[in-house]
HTML snippet that shows the backbone in 3Dmol.js (N, CA, C, O; Angstrom):
<script src="https://3Dmol.org/build/3Dmol-min.js"></script>
<div id="view" style="width:600px;height:400px;position:relative"></div>
<script>
const pdb = `
ATOM      1  N   MET A   1       1.051  -0.730   0.216  1.00  0.00           N
ATOM      2  CA  MET A   1      -0.048   0.079  -0.029  1.00  0.00           C
ATOM      3  C   MET A   1       0.859   1.015  -0.141  1.00  0.00           C
ATOM      4  O   MET A   1       1.867   0.828   0.540  1.00  0.00           O
ATOM      5  N   PRO A   2       0.822   2.108  -0.879  1.00  0.00           N
ATOM      6  CA  PRO A   2       1.187   3.025  -1.446  1.00  0.00           C
ATOM      7  C   PRO A   2       1.041   4.190  -0.168  1.00  0.00           C
ATOM      8  O   PRO A   2      -0.105   4.317   0.263  1.00  0.00           O
ATOM      9  N   VAL A   3       1.978   4.939   0.389  1.00  0.00           N
ATOM     10  CA  VAL A   3       1.768   5.801   1.785  1.00  0.00           C
ATOM     11  C   VAL A   3       2.186   7.196   1.235  1.00  0.00           C
ATOM     12  O   VAL A   3       3.225   7.333   0.588  1.00  0.00           O
ATOM     13  N   ARG A   4       1.387   8.173   1.498  1.00  0.00           N
ATOM     14  CA  ARG A   4       2.155   9.639   0.839  1.00  0.00           C
ATOM     15  C   ARG A   4       2.018  10.170   1.895  1.00  0.00           C
ATOM     16  O   ARG A   4       1.118  10.179   2.734  1.00  0.00           O
ATOM     17  N   VAL A   5       3.676  10.952   1.747  1.00  0.00           N
ATOM     18  CA  VAL A   5       4.038  12.236   2.534  1.00  0.00           C
ATOM     19  C   VAL A   5       4.025  12.815   1.974  1.00  0.00           C
ATOM     20  O   VAL A   5       4.424  12.608   0.828  1.00  0.00           O
ATOM     21  N   GLU A   6       3.484  14.136   2.440  1.00  0.00           N
ATOM     22  CA  GLU A   6       3.160  15.520   2.572  1.00  0.00           C
ATOM     23  C   GLU A   6       4.800  16.428   3.441  1.00  0.00           C
ATOM     24  O   GLU A   6       5.350  16.344   4.539  1.00  0.00           O
ATOM     25  N   PRO A   7       5.001  17.136   2.307  1.00  0.00           N
ATOM     26  CA  PRO A   7       6.214  17.799   3.893  1.00  0.00           C
ATOM     27  C   PRO A   7       5.405  18.879   4.539  1.00  0.00           C
ATOM     28  O   PRO A   7       4.416  19.329   3.960  1.00  0.00           O
ATOM     29  N   ASP A   8       5.868  19.415   5.982  1.00  0.00           N
ATOM     30  CA  ASP A   8       5.042  19.822   6.985  1.00  0.00           C
ATOM     31  C   ASP A   8       4.618  21.621   6.026  1.00  0.00           C
ATOM     32  O   ASP A   8       4.805  21.769   4.819  1.00  0.00           O
ATOM     33  N   ARG A   9       4.168  22.511   6.773  1.00  0.00           N
ATOM     34  CA  ARG A   9       3.900  23.921   5.755  1.00  0.00           C
ATOM     35  C   ARG A   9       5.617  24.588   6.730  1.00  0.00           C
ATOM     36  O   ARG A   9       6.346  24.180   7.634  1.00  0.00           O
ATOM     37  N   THR A  10       5.546  25.613   5.942  1.00  0.00           N
ATOM     38  CA  THR A  10       6.466  26.005   6.199  1.00  0.00           C
ATOM     39  C   THR A  10       6.243  27.384   7.424  1.00  0.00           C
ATOM     40  O   THR A  10       5.116  27.789   7.140  1.00  0.00           O
ATOM     41  N   PHE A  11       6.476  27.773   7.949  1.00  0.00           N
ATOM     42  CA  PHE A  11       6.560  29.570   8.655  1.00  0.00           C
ATOM     43  C   PHE A  11       5.780  30.106   7.628  1.00  0.00           C
ATOM     44  O   PHE A  11       4.608  29.747   7.512  1.00  0.00           O
ATOM     45  N   ARG A  12       6.159  30.723   7.050  1.00  0.00           N
ATOM     46  CA  ARG A  12       5.746  31.316   6.077  1.00  0.00           C
ATOM     47  C   ARG A  12       4.560  31.422   5.485  1.00  0.00           C
ATOM     48  O   ARG A  12       3.914  32.317   4.941  1.00  0.00           O
ATOM     49  N   GLN A  13       4.380  29.850   5.816  1.00  0.00           N
ATOM     50  CA  GLN A  13       3.065  29.417   4.843  1.00  0.00           C
ATOM     51  C   GLN A  13       1.808  29.433   6.225  1.00  0.00           C
ATOM     52  O   GLN A  13       0.683  29.904   6.394  1.00  0.00           O
ATOM     53  N   ALA A  14       2.318  29.011   6.631  1.00  0.00           N
ATOM     54  CA  ALA A  14       1.663  29.087   8.523  1.00  0.00           C
ATOM     55  C   ALA A  14       1.100  30.491   9.068  1.00  0.00           C
ATOM     56  O   ALA A  14       0.109  30.610   9.788  1.00  0.00           O
ATOM     57  N   LEU A  15       2.292  32.016   8.370  1.00  0.00           N
ATOM     58  CA  LEU A  15       1.818  33.216   8.632  1.00  0.00           C
ATOM     59  C   LEU A  15       0.855  33.647   8.059  1.00  0.00           C
ATOM     60  O   LEU A  15       0.053  34.439   8.553  1.00  0.00           O
ATOM     61  N   ALA A  16       0.794  33.046   6.619  1.00  0.00           N
ATOM     62  CA  ALA A  16      -0.519  33.356   5.578  1.00  0.00           C
ATOM     63  C   ALA A  16      -1.792  32.997   6.001  1.00  0.00           C
ATOM     64  O   ALA A  16      -2.760  33.733   6.192  1.00  0.00           O
ATOM     65  N   ALA A  17      -1.661  31.335   6.176  1.00  0.00           N
ATOM     66  CA  ALA A  17      -2.691  31.074   6.239  1.00  0.00           C
ATOM     67  C   ALA A  17      -3.615  31.260   7.704  1.00  0.00           C
ATOM     68  O   ALA A  17      -4.664  30.625   7.813  1.00  0.00           O
ATOM     69  N   ALA A  18      -3.183  32.107   8.732  1.00  0.00           N
ATOM     70  CA  ALA A  18      -3.629  32.359   9.862  1.00  0.00           C
ATOM     71  C   ALA A  18      -4.648  33.972   9.899  1.00  0.00           C
ATOM     72  O   ALA A  18      -4.573  35.089   9.387  1.00  0.00           O
ATOM     73  N   ASP A  19      -5.638  33.176  10.909  1.00  0.00           N
ATOM     74  CA  ASP A  19      -6.680  34.167  10.586  1.00  0.00           C
ATOM     75  C   ASP A  19      -6.597  35.222  12.136  1.00  0.00           C
ATOM     76  O   ASP A  19      -7.494  35.800  12.749  1.00  0.00           O
ATOM     77  N   ARG A  20      -5.358  35.149  12.340  1.00  0.00           N
ATOM     78  CA  ARG A  20      -5.702  36.089  13.955  1.00  0.00           C
ATOM     79  C   ARG A  20      -4.250  36.508  13.898  1.00  0.00           C
ATOM     80  O   ARG A  20      -3.557  36.088  12.971  1.00  0.00           O
ATOM     81  N   PRO A  21      -3.958  36.965  14.426  1.00  0.00           N
ATOM     82  CA  PRO A  21      -2.267  37.196  15.001  1.00  0.00           C
ATOM     83  C   PRO A  21      -1.553  35.536  15.566  1.00  0.00           C
ATOM     84  O   PRO A  21      -2.308  34.698  16.060  1.00  0.00           O
ATOM     85  N   LEU A  22      -0.332  35.314  15.431  1.00  0.00           N
ATOM     86  CA  LEU A  22       0.087  34.238  16.267  1.00  0.00           C
ATOM     87  C   LEU A  22       0.355  34.847  17.670  1.00  0.00           C
ATOM     88  O   LEU A  22       0.163  35.884  18.305  1.00  0.00           O
ATOM     89  N   ALA A  23       0.774  33.913  17.763  1.00  0.00           N
ATOM     90  CA  ALA A  23       1.997  33.801  19.737  1.00  0.00           C
ATOM     91  C   ALA A  23       2.810  32.987  19.827  1.00  0.00           C
ATOM     92  O   ALA A  23       2.623  31.790  19.608  1.00  0.00           O
ATOM     93  N   GLY A  24       3.883  33.519  20.175  1.00  0.00           N
ATOM     94  CA  GLY A  24       5.084  32.595  20.313  1.00  0.00           C
ATOM     95  C   GLY A  24       6.626  32.963  21.328  1.00  0.00           C
ATOM     96  O   GLY A  24       6.789  33.927  22.077  1.00  0.00           O
ATOM     97  N   MET A  25       7.378  32.095  21.096  1.00  0.00           N
ATOM     98  CA  MET A  25       8.402  32.203  22.065  1.00  0.00           C
ATOM     99  C   MET A  25      10.041  31.553  21.629  1.00  0.00           C
ATOM    100  O   MET A  25      10.289  30.533  20.986  1.00  0.00           O
ATOM    101  N   TRP A  26      10.995  32.544  22.231  1.00  0.00           N
ATOM    102  CA  TRP A  26      12.160  32.263  21.108  1.00  0.00           C
ATOM    103  C   TRP A  26      12.495  30.922  22.752  1.00  0.00           C
ATOM    104  O   TRP A  26      12.124  31.107  23.911  1.00  0.00           O
ATOM    105  N   VAL A  27      13.201  29.830  22.252  1.00  0.00           N
ATOM    106  CA  VAL A  27      13.595  28.731  23.186  1.00  0.00           C
ATOM    107  C   VAL A  27      15.339  28.821  23.003  1.00  0.00           C
ATOM    108  O   VAL A  27      16.214  28.759  22.139  1.00  0.00           O
ATOM    109  N   CYS A  28      15.134  29.025  24.568  1.00  0.00           N
ATOM    110  CA  CYS A  28      17.166  29.170  24.275  1.00  0.00           C
ATOM    111  C   CYS A  28      17.569  28.941  25.496  1.00  0.00           C
ATOM    112  O   CYS A  28      18.338  29.692  26.096  1.00  0.00           O
ATOM    113  N   SER A  29      17.039  27.787  26.010  1.00  0.00           N
ATOM    114  CA  SER A  29      17.434  27.059  26.982  1.00  0.00           C
ATOM    115  C   SER A  29      18.077  25.469  26.872  1.00  0.00           C
ATOM    116  O   SER A  29      18.501  24.758  27.783  1.00  0.00           O
ATOM    117  N   GLY A  30      17.973  25.159  25.222  1.00  0.00           N
ATOM    118  CA  GLY A  30      19.194  24.210  24.902  1.00  0.00           C
ATOM    119  C   GLY A  30      18.436  23.069  25.544  1.00  0.00           C
ATOM    120  O   GLY A  30      19.213  22.182  25.897  1.00  0.00           O
ATOM    121  N   SER A  31      17.237  22.824  25.793  1.00  0.00           N
ATOM    122  CA  SER A  31      16.334  21.325  26.320  1.00  0.00           C
ATOM    123  C   SER A  31      15.748  21.455  26.242  1.00  0.00           C
ATOM    124  O   SER A  31      15.065  22.417  26.592  1.00  0.00           O
ATOM    125  N   PRO A  32      15.451  20.209  25.487  1.00  0.00           N
ATOM    126  CA  PRO A  32      14.481  19.837  25.076  1.00  0.00           C
ATOM    127  C   PRO A  32      13.195  19.652  26.148  1.00  0.00           C
ATOM    128  O   PRO A  32      12.123  20.035  25.678  1.00  0.00           O
ATOM    129  N   LEU A  33      13.147  19.130  27.492  1.00  0.00           N
ATOM    130  CA  LEU A  33      12.262  18.995  27.980  1.00  0.00           C
ATOM    131  C   LEU A  33      11.474  20.777  27.778  1.00  0.00           C
ATOM    132  O   LEU A  33      10.286  20.925  27.493  1.00  0.00           O
ATOM    133  N   ILE A  34      12.300  21.762  27.969  1.00  0.00           N
ATOM    134  CA  ILE A  34      11.504  22.947  28.066  1.00  0.00           C
ATOM    135  C   ILE A  34      11.017  23.016  27.035  1.00  0.00           C
ATOM    136  O   ILE A  34       9.933  23.583  26.900  1.00  0.00           O
ATOM    137  N   ALA A  35      11.999  22.187  25.496  1.00  0.00           N
ATOM    138  CA  ALA A  35      11.273  23.139  24.363  1.00  0.00           C
ATOM    139  C   ALA A  35       9.523  22.185  24.203  1.00  0.00           C
ATOM    140  O   ALA A  35       8.563  22.802  23.742  1.00  0.00           O
ATOM    141  N   GLU A  36       9.421  21.146  24.514  1.00  0.00           N
ATOM    142  CA  GLU A  36       8.438  20.538  24.720  1.00  0.00           C
ATOM    143  C   GLU A  36       7.059  20.735  25.892  1.00  0.00           C
ATOM    144  O   GLU A  36       5.884  20.389  26.010  1.00  0.00           O
ATOM    145  N   LEU A  37       8.025  21.465  26.563  1.00  0.00           N
ATOM    146  CA  LEU A  37       6.749  22.377  27.665  1.00  0.00           C
ATOM    147  C   LEU A  37       6.565  23.456  27.444  1.00  0.00           C
ATOM    148  O   LEU A  37       5.750  23.920  28.241  1.00  0.00           O
ATOM    149  N   CYS A  38       7.146  24.623  26.258  1.00  0.00           N
ATOM    150  CA  CYS A  38       6.573  25.739  25.456  1.00  0.00           C
ATOM    151  C   CYS A  38       5.939  24.927  24.550  1.00  0.00           C
ATOM    152  O   CYS A  38       4.747  25.235  24.533  1.00  0.00           O
ATOM    153  N   ALA A  39       6.211  23.930  23.703  1.00  0.00           N
ATOM    154  CA  ALA A  39       5.522  23.539  22.651  1.00  0.00           C
ATOM    155  C   ALA A  39       3.539  23.264  23.511  1.00  0.00           C
ATOM    156  O   ALA A  39       2.468  23.828  23.284  1.00  0.00           O
ATOM    157  N   GLY A  40       3.795  22.563  24.115  1.00  0.00           N
ATOM    158  CA  GLY A  40       2.396  21.943  24.678  1.00  0.00           C
ATOM    159  C   GLY A  40       1.830  23.150  25.360  1.00  0.00           C
ATOM    160  O   GLY A  40       0.702  22.794  25.701  1.00  0.00           O
ATOM    161  N   ALA A  41       1.998  24.281  25.706  1.00  0.00           N
ATOM    162  CA  ALA A  41       1.786  25.836  26.055  1.00  0.00           C
ATOM    163  C   ALA A  41       0.633  26.001  25.282  1.00  0.00           C
ATOM    164  O   ALA A  41      -0.049  26.973  25.606  1.00  0.00           O
ATOM    165  N   GLY A  42       0.307  25.461  24.540  1.00  0.00           N
ATOM    166  CA  GLY A  42      -0.493  26.407  23.119  1.00  0.00           C
ATOM    167  C   GLY A  42      -0.114  27.319  22.404  1.00  0.00           C
ATOM    168  O   GLY A  42      -1.101  27.918  21.977  1.00  0.00           O
ATOM    169  N   LEU A  43       1.057  27.854  21.952  1.00  0.00           N
ATOM    170  CA  LEU A  43       1.927  28.379  21.508  1.00  0.00           C
ATOM    171  C   LEU A  43       1.787  27.741  20.165  1.00  0.00           C
ATOM    172  O   LEU A  43       1.773  26.523  19.983  1.00  0.00           O
ATOM    173  N   ASP A  44       1.665  28.823  19.072  1.00  0.00           N
ATOM    174  CA  ASP A  44       2.170  28.777  17.571  1.00  0.00           C
ATOM    175  C   ASP A  44       3.047  28.954  16.994  1.00  0.00           C
ATOM    176  O   ASP A  44       2.939  28.740  15.786  1.00  0.00           O
ATOM    177  N   TRP A  45       3.980  29.290  17.366  1.00  0.00           N
ATOM    178  CA  TRP A  45       5.256  29.510  16.764  1.00  0.00           C
ATOM    179  C   TRP A  45       6.552  29.213  18.106  1.00  0.00           C
ATOM    180  O   TRP A  45       6.329  29.812  19.158  1.00  0.00           O
ATOM    181  N   LEU A  46       7.639  28.464  18.060  1.00  0.00           N
ATOM    182  CA  LEU A  46       8.731  27.969  18.813  1.00  0.00           C
ATOM    183  C   LEU A  46       9.697  29.113  17.525  1.00  0.00           C
ATOM    184  O   LEU A  46       9.238  29.345  16.407  1.00  0.00           O
ATOM    185  N   LEU A  47      10.999  29.658  18.014  1.00  0.00           N
ATOM    186  CA  LEU A  47      12.071  29.732  17.339  1.00  0.00           C
ATOM    187  C   LEU A  47      13.353  29.284  18.284  1.00  0.00           C
ATOM    188  O   LEU A  47      14.033  29.816  19.161  1.00  0.00           O
ATOM    189  N   ILE A  48      13.317  28.407  17.822  1.00  0.00           N
ATOM    190  CA  ILE A  48      14.743  28.095  18.341  1.00  0.00           C
ATOM    191  C   ILE A  48      16.577  28.591  18.767  1.00  0.00           C
ATOM    192  O   ILE A  48      17.446  27.914  18.218  1.00  0.00           O
ATOM    193  N   ASP A  49      16.818  29.202  19.272  1.00  0.00           N
ATOM    194  CA  ASP A  49      17.708  29.887  19.205  1.00  0.00           C
ATOM    195  C   ASP A  49      19.149  29.199  18.848  1.00  0.00           C
ATOM    196  O   ASP A  49      19.171  28.074  19.348  1.00  0.00           O
ATOM    197  N   ALA A  50      20.283  29.481  18.195  1.00  0.00           N
ATOM    198  CA  ALA A  50      21.359  28.570  18.918  1.00  0.00           C
ATOM    199  C   ALA A  50      22.443  29.215  18.366  1.00  0.00           C
ATOM    200  O   ALA A  50      23.472  28.692  17.937  1.00  0.00           O
ATOM    201  N   GLU A  51      21.929  31.282  18.426  1.00  0.00           N
ATOM    202  CA  GLU A  51      22.709  31.947  18.162  1.00  0.00           C
ATOM    203  C   GLU A  51      23.563  32.752  19.757  1.00  0.00           C
ATOM    204  O   GLU A  51      24.772  32.983  19.713  1.00  0.00           O
ATOM    205  N   HIS A  52      22.631  33.130  21.196  1.00  0.00           N
ATOM    206  CA  HIS A  52      22.568  33.643  22.078  1.00  0.00           C
ATOM    207  C   HIS A  52      22.417  32.145  23.470  1.00  0.00           C
ATOM    208  O   HIS A  52      22.133  32.119  24.667  1.00  0.00           O
ATOM    209  N   SER A  53      22.696  31.375  22.697  1.00  0.00           N
ATOM    210  CA  SER A  53      22.098  30.303  23.638  1.00  0.00           C
ATOM    211  C   SER A  53      23.490  28.676  23.797  1.00  0.00           C
ATOM    212  O   SER A  53      24.680  28.749  23.491  1.00  0.00           O
ATOM    213  N   PRO A  54      22.984  27.810  24.179  1.00  0.00           N
ATOM    214  CA  PRO A  54      24.042  26.518  24.598  1.00  0.00           C
ATOM    215  C   PRO A  54      23.745  25.677  23.166  1.00  0.00           C
ATOM    216  O   PRO A  54      23.999  24.473  23.122  1.00  0.00           O
ATOM    217  N   ASN A  55      23.280  26.273  22.184  1.00  0.00           N
ATOM    218  CA  ASN A  55      22.453  24.648  21.515  1.00  0.00           C
ATOM    219  C   ASN A  55      23.232  24.854  20.455  1.00  0.00           C
ATOM    220  O   ASN A  55      23.652  25.789  19.774  1.00  0.00           O
ATOM    221  N   GLY A  56      23.289  23.801  20.519  1.00  0.00           N
ATOM    222  CA  GLY A  56      24.977  22.749  19.294  1.00  0.00           C
ATOM    223  C   GLY A  56      23.365  22.146  18.488  1.00  0.00           C
ATOM    224  O   GLY A  56      22.178  22.435  18.643  1.00  0.00           O
ATOM    225  N   LEU A  57      24.284  20.990  17.416  1.00  0.00           N
ATOM    226  CA  LEU A  57      23.327  20.896  16.563  1.00  0.00           C
ATOM    227  C   LEU A  57      22.658  19.792  17.373  1.00  0.00           C
ATOM    228  O   LEU A  57      21.467  20.018  17.586  1.00  0.00           O
ATOM    229  N   GLU A  58      23.021  18.917  17.759  1.00  0.00           N
ATOM    230  CA  GLU A  58      23.050  17.779  18.918  1.00  0.00           C
ATOM    231  C   GLU A  58      21.274  18.433  19.294  1.00  0.00           C
ATOM    232  O   GLU A  58      20.250  18.019  18.749  1.00  0.00           O
ATOM    233  N   SER A  59      21.345  19.372  20.210  1.00  0.00           N
ATOM    234  CA  SER A  59      20.305  19.574  20.790  1.00  0.00           C
ATOM    235  C   SER A  59      19.308  20.944  20.537  1.00  0.00           C
ATOM    236  O   SER A  59      18.661  21.684  21.279  1.00  0.00           O
ATOM    237  N   ILE A  60      19.575  20.851  18.951  1.00  0.00           N
ATOM    238  CA  ILE A  60      18.367  21.623  18.612  1.00  0.00           C
ATOM    239  C   ILE A  60      18.258  20.347  17.870  1.00  0.00           C
ATOM    240  O   ILE A  60      17.268  20.471  17.149  1.00  0.00           O
ATOM    241  N   LEU A  61      18.978  18.769  17.632  1.00  0.00           N
ATOM    242  CA  LEU A  61      17.552  17.883  16.815  1.00  0.00           C
ATOM    243  C   LEU A  61      17.197  17.643  18.153  1.00  0.00           C
ATOM    244  O   LEU A  61      16.271  18.449  18.249  1.00  0.00           O
ATOM    245  N   ALA A  62      17.300  16.959  19.547  1.00  0.00           N
ATOM    246  CA  ALA A  62      16.274  16.839  20.216  1.00  0.00           C
ATOM    247  C   ALA A  62      15.079  17.507  20.942  1.00  0.00           C
ATOM    248  O   ALA A  62      14.039  17.089  21.452  1.00  0.00           O
ATOM    249  N   GLN A  63      15.745  18.891  20.754  1.00  0.00           N
ATOM    250  CA  GLN A  63      14.563  19.907  20.701  1.00  0.00           C
ATOM    251  C   GLN A  63      12.937  19.836  19.686  1.00  0.00           C
ATOM    252  O   GLN A  63      11.823  19.885  20.207  1.00  0.00           O
ATOM    253  N   LEU A  64      13.211  19.707  18.102  1.00  0.00           N
ATOM    254  CA  LEU A  64      12.959  19.382  17.422  1.00  0.00           C
ATOM    255  C   LEU A  64      12.023  18.024  17.559  1.00  0.00           C
ATOM    256  O   LEU A  64      10.794  17.976  17.604  1.00  0.00           O
ATOM    257  N   GLN A  65      12.889  17.034  17.605  1.00  0.00           N
ATOM    258  CA  GLN A  65      12.552  15.521  17.827  1.00  0.00           C
ATOM    259  C   GLN A  65      11.317  16.180  19.142  1.00  0.00           C
ATOM    260  O   GLN A  65      10.240  16.388  18.585  1.00  0.00           O
ATOM    261  N   ALA A  66      11.272  16.482  20.480  1.00  0.00           N
ATOM    262  CA  ALA A  66      10.636  17.171  21.697  1.00  0.00           C
ATOM    263  C   ALA A  66       9.215  17.879  20.687  1.00  0.00           C
ATOM    264  O   ALA A  66       8.256  17.109  20.737  1.00  0.00           O
ATOM    265  N   VAL A  67       8.989  18.898  19.995  1.00  0.00           N
ATOM    266  CA  VAL A  67       8.176  19.540  20.110  1.00  0.00           C
ATOM    267  C   VAL A  67       7.650  18.996  18.233  1.00  0.00           C
ATOM    268  O   VAL A  67       7.216  19.812  17.420  1.00  0.00           O
ATOM    269  N   ARG A  68       7.796  17.860  18.003  1.00  0.00           N
ATOM    270  CA  ARG A  68       7.590  16.966  16.602  1.00  0.00           C
ATOM    271  C   ARG A  68       6.180  16.950  16.981  1.00  0.00           C
ATOM    272  O   ARG A  68       5.431  17.877  16.672  1.00  0.00           O
ATOM    273  N   GLY A  69       5.742  15.792  17.728  1.00  0.00           N
ATOM    274  CA  GLY A  69       4.342  15.295  18.192  1.00  0.00           C
ATOM    275  C   GLY A  69       3.102  16.354  18.285  1.00  0.00           C
ATOM    276  O   GLY A  69       1.929  15.982  18.305  1.00  0.00           O
ATOM    277  N   TYR A  70       3.631  18.131  18.357  1.00  0.00           N
ATOM    278  CA  TYR A  70       2.861  19.116  18.879  1.00  0.00           C
ATOM    279  C   TYR A  70       2.554  20.591  17.746  1.00  0.00           C
ATOM    280  O   TYR A  70       3.362  21.370  17.241  1.00  0.00           O
ATOM    281  N   PRO A  71       1.297  20.534  17.665  1.00  0.00           N
ATOM    282  CA  PRO A  71       0.881  21.791  16.708  1.00  0.00           C
ATOM    283  C   PRO A  71       1.401  23.073  16.978  1.00  0.00           C
ATOM    284  O   PRO A  71       0.779  24.014  17.470  1.00  0.00           O
ATOM    285  N   VAL A  72       2.921  23.044  16.522  1.00  0.00           N
ATOM    286  CA  VAL A  72       3.673  24.381  16.635  1.00  0.00           C
ATOM    287  C   VAL A  72       4.206  24.936  15.090  1.00  0.00           C
ATOM    288  O   VAL A  72       3.787  24.609  13.980  1.00  0.00           O
ATOM    289  N   GLN A  73       5.140  25.767  15.410  1.00  0.00           N
ATOM    290  CA  GLN A  73       6.002  25.565  14.038  1.00  0.00           C
ATOM    291  C   GLN A  73       6.795  25.948  14.608  1.00  0.00           C
ATOM    292  O   GLN A  73       6.802  26.848  15.449  1.00  0.00           O
ATOM    293  N   ALA A  74       8.124  24.878  13.966  1.00  0.00           N
ATOM    294  CA  ALA A  74       9.264  25.523  14.834  1.00  0.00           C
ATOM    295  C   ALA A  74      10.450  25.954  13.663  1.00  0.00           C
ATOM    296  O   ALA A  74      10.729  25.554  12.533  1.00  0.00           O
ATOM    297  N   VAL A  75      10.957  26.954  14.554  1.00  0.00           N
ATOM    298  CA  VAL A  75      11.780  28.098  13.753  1.00  0.00           C
ATOM    299  C   VAL A  75      13.442  27.791  13.874  1.00  0.00           C
ATOM    300  O   VAL A  75      13.545  28.154  15.046  1.00  0.00           O
ATOM    301  N   VAL A  76      14.329  27.527  13.635  1.00  0.00           N
ATOM    302  CA  VAL A  76      16.370  27.904  14.091  1.00  0.00           C
ATOM    303  C   VAL A  76      16.516  28.900  14.126  1.00  0.00           C
ATOM    304  O   VAL A  76      15.470  29.517  13.924  1.00  0.00           O
ATOM    305  N   ARG A  77      17.324  29.478  14.288  1.00  0.00           N
ATOM    306  CA  ARG A  77      17.753  30.485  14.065  1.00  0.00           C
ATOM    307  C   ARG A  77      19.526  30.530  14.339  1.00  0.00           C
ATOM    308  O   ARG A  77      20.105  31.357  15.043  1.00  0.00           O
ATOM    309  N   PRO A  78      20.202  29.326  13.519  1.00  0.00           N
ATOM    310  CA  PRO A  78      21.370  29.294  13.605  1.00  0.00           C
ATOM    311  C   PRO A  78      22.480  30.438  13.675  1.00  0.00           C
ATOM    312  O   PRO A  78      22.562  31.449  12.976  1.00  0.00           O
ATOM    313  N   PRO A  79      23.444  29.936  14.876  1.00  0.00           N
ATOM    314  CA  PRO A  79      24.294  31.584  15.191  1.00  0.00           C
ATOM    315  C   PRO A  79      25.075  31.766  14.041  1.00  0.00           C
ATOM    316  O   PRO A  79      24.821  32.961  14.193  1.00  0.00           O
ATOM    317  N   ILE A  80      26.264  31.726  12.344  1.00  0.00           N
ATOM    318  CA  ILE A  80      26.575  32.490  12.011  1.00  0.00           C
ATOM    319  C   ILE A  80      26.233  32.156  10.515  1.00  0.00           C
ATOM    320  O   ILE A  80      25.983  31.032  10.082  1.00  0.00           O
ATOM    321  N   ASN A  81      26.265  33.247   9.851  1.00  0.00           N
ATOM    322  CA  ASN A  81      25.766  32.712   8.300  1.00  0.00           C
ATOM    323  C   ASN A  81      26.715  32.095   7.557  1.00  0.00           C
ATOM    324  O   ASN A  81      27.285  32.655   6.621  1.00  0.00           O
ATOM    325  N   ASP A  82      26.989  30.666   8.001  1.00  0.00           N
ATOM    326  CA  ASP A  82      28.259  29.876   7.272  1.00  0.00           C
ATOM    327  C   ASP A  82      27.302  28.590   6.450  1.00  0.00           C
ATOM    328  O   ASP A  82      26.340  27.875   6.732  1.00  0.00           O
ATOM    329  N   THR A  83      28.406  28.851   5.049  1.00  0.00           N
ATOM    330  CA  THR A  83      27.417  27.864   4.527  1.00  0.00           C
ATOM    331  C   THR A  83      27.690  26.455   4.924  1.00  0.00           C
ATOM    332  O   THR A  83      26.772  25.719   4.562  1.00  0.00           O
ATOM    333  N   VAL A  84      28.587  25.878   5.508  1.00  0.00           N
ATOM    334  CA  VAL A  84      28.956  24.413   5.535  1.00  0.00           C
ATOM    335  C   VAL A  84      27.443  24.020   6.964  1.00  0.00           C
ATOM    336  O   VAL A  84      26.641  23.089   7.031  1.00  0.00           O
ATOM    337  N   LEU A  85      27.675  25.285   7.896  1.00  0.00           N
ATOM    338  CA  LEU A  85      26.864  25.140   9.873  1.00  0.00           C
ATOM    339  C   LEU A  85      25.999  25.251   8.612  1.00  0.00           C
ATOM    340  O   LEU A  85      26.442  24.559   7.695  1.00  0.00           O
ATOM    341  N   LEU A  86      25.021  25.850   8.354  1.00  0.00           N
ATOM    342  CA  LEU A  86      23.405  25.971   7.376  1.00  0.00           C
ATOM    343  C   LEU A  86      23.672  24.494   6.561  1.00  0.00           C
ATOM    344  O   LEU A  86      22.912  23.681   7.088  1.00  0.00           O
ATOM    345  N   LYS A  87      24.293  23.975   5.706  1.00  0.00           N
ATOM    346  CA  LYS A  87      23.452  22.984   5.458  1.00  0.00           C
ATOM    347  C   LYS A  87      23.824  22.094   6.010  1.00  0.00           C
ATOM    348  O   LYS A  87      23.514  21.109   5.341  1.00  0.00           O
ATOM    349  N   GLN A  88      24.626  21.647   7.379  1.00  0.00           N
ATOM    350  CA  GLN A  88      24.145  20.788   8.457  1.00  0.00           C
ATOM    351  C   GLN A  88      22.787  21.117   8.940  1.00  0.00           C
ATOM    352  O   GLN A  88      21.956  20.252   8.661  1.00  0.00           O
ATOM    353  N   TYR A  89      22.283  22.288   9.685  1.00  0.00           N
ATOM    354  CA  TYR A  89      21.248  22.900   9.453  1.00  0.00           C
ATOM    355  C   TYR A  89      19.754  22.089   8.606  1.00  0.00           C
ATOM    356  O   TYR A  89      18.702  21.624   9.044  1.00  0.00           O
ATOM    357  N   LEU A  90      20.262  22.211   7.413  1.00  0.00           N
ATOM    358  CA  LEU A  90      19.288  21.923   6.946  1.00  0.00           C
ATOM    359  C   LEU A  90      19.401  20.390   6.663  1.00  0.00           C
ATOM    360  O   LEU A  90      18.462  19.788   6.142  1.00  0.00           O
TER     361      LEU A  90
END
`;
const viewer = $3Dmol.createViewer("view");
viewer.addModel(pdb, "pdb");
viewer.setStyle({}, {cartoon: {color: "spectrum"}});
viewer.zoomTo();
viewer.render();
</script>
């Protein structure tokens, strides 16, 4: 049986489709537990900050996995505009 996989909405698509102002917050703790608590709080979006926080690739992945089961748009802010690092984030 074929399984159809649809890509997630982008943050831009979520903003365009919204019929009300969206509420969100920045997550700078580096903790997947805190990210999951924020995702379950009823927010529309979370920005996981890697520029001014103790986040690395592994902690960002853990936070994205923790918020995946919630109806929240996750956005990651990379620490620097470096091509190699951005490819790793993608």
